[in-house]
Backbone as CSV, one residue per row, in Angstrom:
resi,resn,N_x,N_y,N_z,CA_x,CA_y,CA_z,C_x,C_y,C_z
1,MET,32.386,107.683,38.943,33.708,107.128,38.631,34.790,107.975,39.280
2,PHE,34.637,109.288,39.163,35.605,110.225,39.733,35.651,110.065,41.248
3,LYS,34.487,109.863,41.868,34.411,109.692,43.316,35.140,108.435,43.746
4,LYS,34.999,107.365,42.953,35.648,106.100,43.287,37.155,106.249,43.249
5,ILE,37.657,106.928,42.197,39.108,107.133,42.060,39.613,107.970,43.220
6,PHE,38.885,109.021,43.576,39.290,109.915,44.666,39.343,109.161,45.999
7,LEU,38.310,108.341,46.230,38.273,107.568,47.468,39.408,106.566,47.524
8,PHE,39.697,105.922,46.423,40.782,104.935,46.350,42.125,105.598,46.634
9,SER,42.331,106.796,46.009,43.579,107.535,46.210,43.723,107.961,47.664
10,ALA,42.640,108.450,48.230,42.671,108.907,49.622,42.986,107.753,50.559
11,MET,42.381,106.587,50.270,42.623,105.410,51.109,44.068,104.953,51.001
12,THR,44.606,105.009,49.771,46.001,104.608,49.546,46.955,105.498,50.324
13,LEU,46.717,106.826,50.249,47.568,107.784,50.969,47.470,107.582,52.477
14,THR,46.254,107.353,52.930,46.038,107.158,54.367,46.772,105.927,54.858
15,LEU,46.613,104.826,54.093,47.287,103.581,54.467,48.797,103.727,54.407
16,THR,49.269,104.410,53.361,50.715,104.638,53.214,51.233,105.460,54.372
17,GLY,50.480,106.498,54.710,50.863,107.351,55.844,50.917,106.551,57.119
18,CYS,49.942,105.688,57.331,49.916,104.854,58.534,51.106,103.926,58.568
19,THR,51.418,103.365,57.395,52.542,102.438,57.311,53.844,103.137,57.645
20,ILE,54.027,104.333,57.090,55.244,105.101,57.350,55.321,105.446,58.829
21,HIS,54.200,105.901,59.389,54.162,106.278,60.800,54.496,105.073,61.680
22,SER,53.898,103.935,61.314,54.136,102.714,62.069,55.594,102.304,61.989
23,SER,56.164,102.421,60.782,57.565,102.048,60.568,58.487,102.948,61.370
24,GLU,58.160,104.270,61.353,58.979,105.222,62.111,58.914,104.914,63.601
25,LYS,57.713,104.534,64.052,57.538,104.208,65.466,58.370,102.995,65.846
26,GLU,58.370,101.978,64.951,59.157,100.775,65.199,60.633,101.105,65.270
27,ASN,61.093,101.960,64.326,62.501,102.351,64.310,62.883,103.097,65.579
28,THR,61.972,104.002,66.012,62.231,104.773,67.234,62.324,103.856,68.434
29,THR,61.374,102.903,68.509,61.369,101.956,69.620,62.633,101.126,69.620
30,SER,63.002,100.643,68.423,64.202,99.823,68.290,65.431,100.589,68.723
31,SER,65.491,101.876,68.304,66.631,102.716,68.655,66.715,102.915,70.158
32,ALA,65.539,103.133,70.784,65.506,103.333,72.231,65.952,102.078,72.950
33,GLU,65.499,100.922,72.418,65.892,99.652,73.027,67.396,99.456,72.924
34,ASN,67.973,99.815,71.772,69.416,99.692,71.597,70.159,100.599,72.563
35,THR,69.618,101.821,72.698,70.252,102.767,73.622,70.202,102.232,75.039
36,ASN,69.009,101.716,75.413,68.873,101.168,76.758,69.798,99.989,76.969
37,GLU,69.839,99.114,75.968,70.688,97.933,76.072,72.149,98.333,76.162
38,LYS,72.522,99.335,75.361,73.898,99.828,75.393,74.206,100.424,76.754
39,GLY,73.238,101.166,77.276,73.404,101.756,78.610,73.614,100.690,79.665
40,LYS,72.872,99.610,79.556,73.008,98.511,80.512,74.403,97.914,80.444
41,LEU,74.896,97.737,79.229,76.226,97.165,79.056,77.298,98.083,79.620
42,GLU,77.095,99.384,79.445,78.084,100.348,79.923,78.099,100.430,81.442
43,THR,76.932,100.286,82.074,76.855,100.459,83.524,76.880,99.132,84.279
44,LYS,76.871,98.024,83.574,76.878,96.721,84.229,78.178,96.526,85.002
45,LYS,78.047,96.056,86.252,79.214,95.834,87.096,79.504,94.340,87.183
46,GLU,80.777,94.019,87.146,81.176,92.621,87.258,81.200,92.234,88.731
47,GLN,80.390,91.282,89.102,80.262,90.916,90.508,81.501,90.194,91.014
48,ILE,81.917,90.560,92.219,83.032,89.898,92.889,82.564,88.532,93.383
49,THR,83.454,87.554,93.377,83.132,86.225,93.890,83.852,85.989,95.220
50,VAL,83.338,85.043,95.992,83.969,84.678,97.266,85.381,84.161,97.018
51,MET,85.557,83.435,95.916,86.877,82.914,95.574,87.885,84.048,95.365
52,GLU,87.441,85.124,94.726,88.312,86.281,94.516,88.690,86.941,95.843
53,VAL,87.733,86.998,96.763,87.991,87.582,98.083,89.014,86.739,98.840
54,ASP,88.838,85.424,98.799,89.790,84.519,99.459,91.193,84.693,98.885
55,LYS,91.265,84.798,97.573,92.555,84.974,96.901,93.196,86.308,97.289
56,ALA,92.391,87.359,97.358,92.906,88.689,97.713,93.463,88.699,99.133
57,ARG,92.791,88.000,100.040,93.295,87.913,101.421,94.638,87.193,101.467
58,GLU,94.740,86.112,100.711,95.995,85.356,100.677,97.125,86.193,100.073
59,GLU,96.797,86.970,99.051,97.799,87.853,98.442,98.298,88.877,99.456
60,TRP,97.378,89.406,100.251,97.760,90.370,101.284,98.689,89.716,102.304
61,ALA,98.334,88.512,102.748,99.148,87.786,103.731,100.558,87.537,103.198
62,ASN,100.648,87.074,101.964,101.956,86.817,101.348,102.762,88.099,101.200
63,ALA,102.063,89.204,100.947,102.734,90.498,100.790,103.338,90.963,102.113
64,VAL,102.613,90.758,103.219,103.129,91.127,104.547,104.370,90.294,104.875
65,ILE,104.321,89.010,104.567,105.478,88.130,104.782,106.658,88.593,103.932
66,ALA,106.375,89.004,102.697,107.430,89.458,101.774,108.131,90.713,102.287
67,ILE,107.398,91.591,102.954,108.022,92.793,103.531,109.042,92.381,104.588
68,GLY,108.661,91.425,105.437,109.568,90.928,106.470,110.804,90.276,105.886
69,GLU,110.626,89.536,104.803,111.764,88.895,104.133,112.708,89.945,103.567
70,ALA,112.137,90.987,102.977,112.962,92.074,102.428,113.721,92.783,103.541
71,GLY,113.092,92.862,104.720,113.721,93.519,105.861,114.956,92.807,106.366
72,LYS,115.092,91.533,106.057,116.289,90.784,106.454,117.517,91.283,105.705
73,GLU,117.285,91.820,104.506,118.387,92.384,103.715,118.740,93.774,104.222
74,SER,117.738,94.628,104.313,117.954,95.989,104.824,116.610,96.673,105.035
75,LEU,116.623,97.706,105.843,115.400,98.479,106.076,114.956,99.166,104.794
76,GLU,115.929,99.589,104.004,115.608,100.252,102.734,114.848,99.310,101.800
77,LYS,115.291,98.047,101.754,114.607,97.044,100.922,113.183,96.814,101.437
78,ALA,113.045,96.789,102.750,111.718,96.592,103.348,110.785,97.745,103.003
79,LYS,111.313,98.962,103.027,110.496,100.136,102.691,110.065,100.111,101.228
80,GLU,110.975,99.689,100.363,110.637,99.570,98.935,109.520,98.547,98.735
81,LYS,109.659,97.405,99.427,108.646,96.352,99.314,107.312,96.818,99.900
82,ALA,107.361,97.529,101.029,106.130,98.025,101.657,105.404,99.007,100.743
83,LYS,106.154,99.865,100.080,105.563,100.817,99.132,104.863,100.063,98.002
84,GLU,105.536,99.041,97.493,104.969,98.215,96.420,103.697,97.509,96.895
85,VAL,103.734,96.997,98.116,102.584,96.279,98.682,101.389,97.207,98.872
86,VAL,101.617,98.367,99.456,100.522,99.316,99.695,99.898,99.758,98.374
87,GLU,100.727,99.981,97.368,100.204,100.412,96.063,99.438,99.301,95.355
88,SER,99.868,98.059,95.528,99.214,96.955,94.819,98.018,96.378,95.574
89,GLN,98.019,96.490,96.904,96.966,95.862,97.703,95.864,96.822,98.149
90,TYR,96.210,98.081,98.368,95.245,99.047,98.898,94.776,100.011,97.803
91,ALA,93.540,100.493,97.943,92.892,101.291,96.889,93.079,102.800,97.081
92,PHE,94.256,103.223,97.521,94.497,104.664,97.693,94.410,105.415,96.364
93,ASP,94.814,104.775,95.276,94.755,105.426,93.960,93.330,105.495,93.419
94,GLU,92.451,104.644,93.941,91.065,104.607,93.462,90.129,105.505,94.267
95,GLY,90.534,105.859,95.487,89.653,106.684,96.324,90.034,106.613,97.789
96,THR,89.048,106.773,98.652,89.274,106.769,100.095,89.506,105.352,100.606
97,VAL,90.486,105.217,101.498,90.752,103.943,102.164,90.588,104.148,103.667
98,LEU,89.795,103.295,104.296,89.621,103.316,105.745,90.517,102.226,106.329
99,PHE,91.661,102.631,106.885,92.644,101.682,107.397,92.876,101.948,108.882
100,LYS,92.442,101.004,109.708,92.652,101.087,111.155,93.466,99.853,111.554
101,PRO,94.802,99.975,111.602,95.642,98.812,111.905,95.589,98.390,113.375
102,THR,96.148,97.217,113.657,96.074,96.628,114.992,96.819,97.442,116.041
103,LYS,98.103,97.636,115.809,98.956,98.279,116.816,99.119,99.764,116.513
104,ALA,98.029,100.494,116.669,98.043,101.938,116.426,97.145,102.604,117.459
105,ALA,97.698,103.554,118.205,96.939,104.225,119.260,96.950,105.739,119.091
106,GLN,98.153,106.313,118.934,98.267,107.770,118.789,97.613,108.244,117.492
107,ARG,97.825,107.467,116.446,97.184,107.768,115.160,96.507,106.484,114.668
108,PRO,95.308,106.207,115.166,94.669,104.921,114.881,94.212,104.727,113.439
109,PHE,93.962,105.822,112.723,93.485,105.710,111.342,94.549,106.221,110.381
110,ARG,94.806,105.449,109.341,95.844,105.790,108.369,95.184,106.082,107.023
111,SER,95.150,107.354,106.670,94.385,107.774,105.487,95.237,108.053,104.256
112,THR,96.564,107.878,104.368,97.443,108.109,103.214,98.354,106.909,102.993
113,LYS,98.923,106.849,101.808,99.885,105.783,101.502,101.059,105.818,102.472
114,ALA,101.574,107.026,102.718,102.749,107.179,103.586,102.470,106.648,104.990
115,GLU,101.276,106.914,105.513,100.915,106.436,106.848,100.732,104.920,106.863
116,ALA,100.204,104.372,105.789,100.032,102.920,105.690,101.392,102.229,105.611
117,ILE,102.285,102.770,104.797,103.638,102.214,104.675,104.342,102.262,106.026
118,SER,104.169,103.372,106.732,104.784,103.549,108.046,104.348,102.457,109.017
119,TYR,103.088,102.061,108.950,102.616,101.016,109.859,103.389,99.717,109.640
120,PHE,103.665,99.411,108.400,104.334,98.147,108.087,105.840,98.180,108.335
121,VAL,106.476,99.342,108.135,107.944,99.401,108.253,108.460,100.569,109.094
122,GLY,107.569,101.393,109.640,107.982,102.549,110.429,108.365,103.727,109.545
123,GLY,108.544,104.899,110.211,109.030,106.062,109.471,108.170,107.297,109.572
124,GLU,106.955,107.232,109.113,106.082,108.412,109.041,105.445,108.747,110.393
125,VAL,105.072,107.731,111.139,104.380,107.910,112.420,105.289,107.413,113.543
126,SER,105.481,108.243,114.564,106.467,107.948,115.615,106.186,106.661,116.386
127,GLU,104.916,106.287,116.538,104.594,105.078,117.303,104.837,103.788,116.516
128,ASP,105.077,103.890,115.225,105.234,102.698,114.384,106.632,102.093,114.503
129,HIS,106.657,100.795,114.766,107.928,100.071,114.829,108.069,99.088,113.670
130,GLY,107.066,99.063,112.803,107.128,98.190,111.634,106.506,96.830,111.899
131,PHE,105.178,96.763,111.766,104.455,95.515,112.039,104.986,94.347,111.210
132,ALA,105.315,94.606,109.951,105.751,93.523,109.057,107.211,93.134,109.260
133,LEU,107.943,93.901,110.065,109.365,93.615,110.290,109.582,92.583,111.383
134,GLN,108.521,91.962,111.879,108.610,90.983,112.964,109.773,89.994,112.782
135,PRO,109.992,89.306,111.715,109.106,89.106,110.555,108.141,87.939,110.820
136,TRP,107.070,87.907,110.026,106.107,86.819,110.145,106.438,85.725,109.137
137,LYS,106.298,84.491,109.579,106.582,83.344,108.701,105.318,82.820,108.021
138,LYS,104.185,83.056,108.670,102.931,82.518,108.138,101.767,83.366,108.633
139,VAL,100.768,83.522,107.773,99.517,84.184,108.158,98.371,83.292,107.690
140,ARG,97.513,82.911,108.611,96.357,82.085,108.223,95.065,82.766,108.660
141,PHE,94.016,82.487,107.898,92.718,83.130,108.123,91.665,82.119,108.562
142,GLU,90.812,82.545,109.467,89.569,81.834,109.770,88.453,82.843,109.522
143,ASN,87.919,82.796,108.321,86.936,83.799,107.917,85.575,83.503,108.539
144,HIS,84.978,84.516,109.147,83.648,84.348,109.743,82.577,84.346,108.660
145,ASP,82.609,85.369,107.803,81.642,85.421,106.706,82.042,86.509,105.717
146,THR,81.415,86.456,104.552,81.695,87.414,103.481,80.385,87.944,102.919
147,ILE,80.328,89.243,102.708,79.166,89.877,102.071,79.599,90.379,100.700
148,ILE,78.887,89.958,99.667,79.172,90.395,98.296,78.094,91.371,97.854
149,ASP,78.510,92.510,97.312,77.563,93.498,96.781,78.082,93.979,95.429
150,ASP,77.798,93.198,94.409,78.245,93.486,93.039,79.767,93.647,92.969
151,ASP,80.252,94.895,92.800,81.693,95.090,92.616,82.396,95.500,93.913
152,SER,81.776,95.188,95.048,82.431,95.399,96.342,82.114,94.219,97.256
153,ALA,82.970,94.025,98.260,82.778,92.900,99.177,83.388,93.238,100.530
154,VAL,82.850,92.610,101.575,83.383,92.766,102.931,83.524,91.380,103.541
155,ALA,84.680,91.124,104.147,84.926,89.847,104.813,85.424,90.119,106.227
156,SER,84.980,89.282,107.168,85.355,89.488,108.565,85.672,88.153,109.224
157,GLY,86.636,88.188,110.135,87.007,86.960,110.831,88.235,87.159,111.699
158,GLU,88.985,86.087,111.885,90.210,86.128,112.686,91.394,85.718,111.822
159,TYR,92.529,86.367,112.044,93.747,85.906,111.381,94.851,85.729,112.402
160,TYR,95.758,84.794,112.066,96.805,84.373,112.987,98.166,84.584,112.330
161,PHE,99.028,85.302,113.037,100.368,85.601,112.534,101.383,84.751,113.299
162,SER,102.136,83.932,112.570,103.149,83.075,113.194,104.530,83.673,112.999
163,ASP,105.290,83.793,114.106,106.663,84.298,113.993,107.624,83.145,113.727
164,LYS,108.921,83.410,113.748,109.911,82.389,113.384,109.958,81.227,114.378
165,THR,109.456,81.445,115.605,109.432,80.367,116.602,108.169,79.518,116.479
166,GLY,107.219,79.980,115.650,105.959,79.268,115.496,104.858,79.776,116.402
167,GLU,105.187,80.731,117.271,104.170,81.295,118.160,103.194,82.155,117.362
168,GLU,101.906,81.979,117.649,100.865,82.694,116.911,100.326,83.892,117.694
169,THR,100.061,84.958,116.953,99.351,86.115,117.500,98.019,86.216,116.774
170,LYS,96.936,86.200,117.543,95.600,86.258,116.930,95.081,87.686,116.929
171,ALA,94.490,88.083,115.822,93.826,89.384,115.715,92.514,89.196,114.963
172,GLU,91.665,90.194,115.045,90.365,90.145,114.369,90.352,91.179,113.250
173,TYR,89.796,90.800,112.122,89.865,91.680,110.949,88.510,91.889,110.297
174,THR,88.412,93.010,109.625,87.371,93.254,108.627,88.065,93.869,107.422
175,PHE,87.956,93.209,106.292,88.510,93.705,105.035,87.367,94.097,104.101
176,GLY,87.474,95.261,103.496,86.558,95.655,102.433,87.324,95.702,101.125
177,PHE,86.715,95.211,100.068,87.370,95.162,98.760,86.506,95.831,97.694
178,ILE,87.164,96.471,96.750,86.504,96.939,95.534,87.262,96.363,94.345
179,LYS,86.587,96.299,93.223,87.240,95.826,91.996,87.570,97.039,91.138
180,ASN,88.845,97.209,90.809,89.237,98.377,90.013,88.979,98.139,88.528
181,HIS,89.313,99.127,87.684,88.995,99.043,86.257,89.770,97.939,85.549
182,GLU,90.833,97.440,86.198,91.603,96.336,85.618,91.089,94.976,86.081
183,GLY,90.070,94.994,86.931,89.499,93.744,87.418,90.201,93.181,88.643
184,LYS,91.093,93.959,89.253,91.826,93.506,90.439,91.124,93.973,91.709
185,LEU,91.057,93.083,92.700,90.498,93.464,93.986,91.527,94.250,94.790
186,LYS,91.081,95.378,95.336,91.952,96.199,96.178,91.218,96.549,97.471
187,ILE,91.981,96.713,98.523,91.417,96.945,99.851,91.053,98.419,100.022
188,ASN,89.785,98.681,100.346,89.379,100.059,100.669,88.916,100.186,102.124
189,LEU,88.897,99.055,102.822,88.583,99.032,104.251,89.419,97.944,104.910
190,HIS,90.156,98.319,105.955,90.929,97.333,106.715,90.913,97.744,108.180
191,HIS,90.137,97.021,108.955,90.078,97.249,110.403,90.620,96.004,111.085
192,SER,91.575,96.213,111.986,92.197,95.090,112.678,92.345,95.422,114.153
193,SER,92.071,94.450,115.008,92.190,94.681,116.451,92.521,93.381,117.164
194,LEU,93.124,93.514,118.345,93.386,92.354,119.188,92.102,91.981,119.917
195,PRO,91.907,90.691,120.223,90.685,90.272,120.919,90.529,90.989,122.259
196,TYR,89.306,91.255,122.622,89.008,91.928,123.891,89.500,91.071,125.052
197,GLY,90.238,91.672,125.941,90.842,90.905,127.031,90.114,91.000,128.351
198,GLY,88.945,91.652,128.360,88.228,91.830,129.619,87.470,90.602,130.019
């Protein structure tokens, strides 16, 4: 009788121990899954869409036109607008920007806000006469293609700048975009050149 009671007690403890161990294992697994899931949510990137890229290009075009319009009032107004445009369109505040504008030879790469502003309205770089001060009446794009890579994108093609007489100047572009923490696309790569004339 004593042996039966002892065996029953031992079996009960063993089963209870197994149950507790199993429960702890389930809790640990569940906790790890939650941590992993939380990690995924924290590191998940919102993918850029082609529509967003198209919109960002149009915003840039309108911004260049706006600088020219401001320039009709005064150079000071144009500089203020150019500063606003560079800050809102380019990702200098987010990191490195690779900007190689069309009409730049002595200093072909513009790595600071001041140099970028100078390209549009002059001032910082001696060769700059203010690209946006033309002024341009219209900018249209013929996009060759777009590559989307999660929260960054690259688009390449041709764009046409129309002056007040309607004459168009064609250039070739590559724009790179990143999405900032506010969800806005900003330019971190801008290469522009005139078509090869050879």
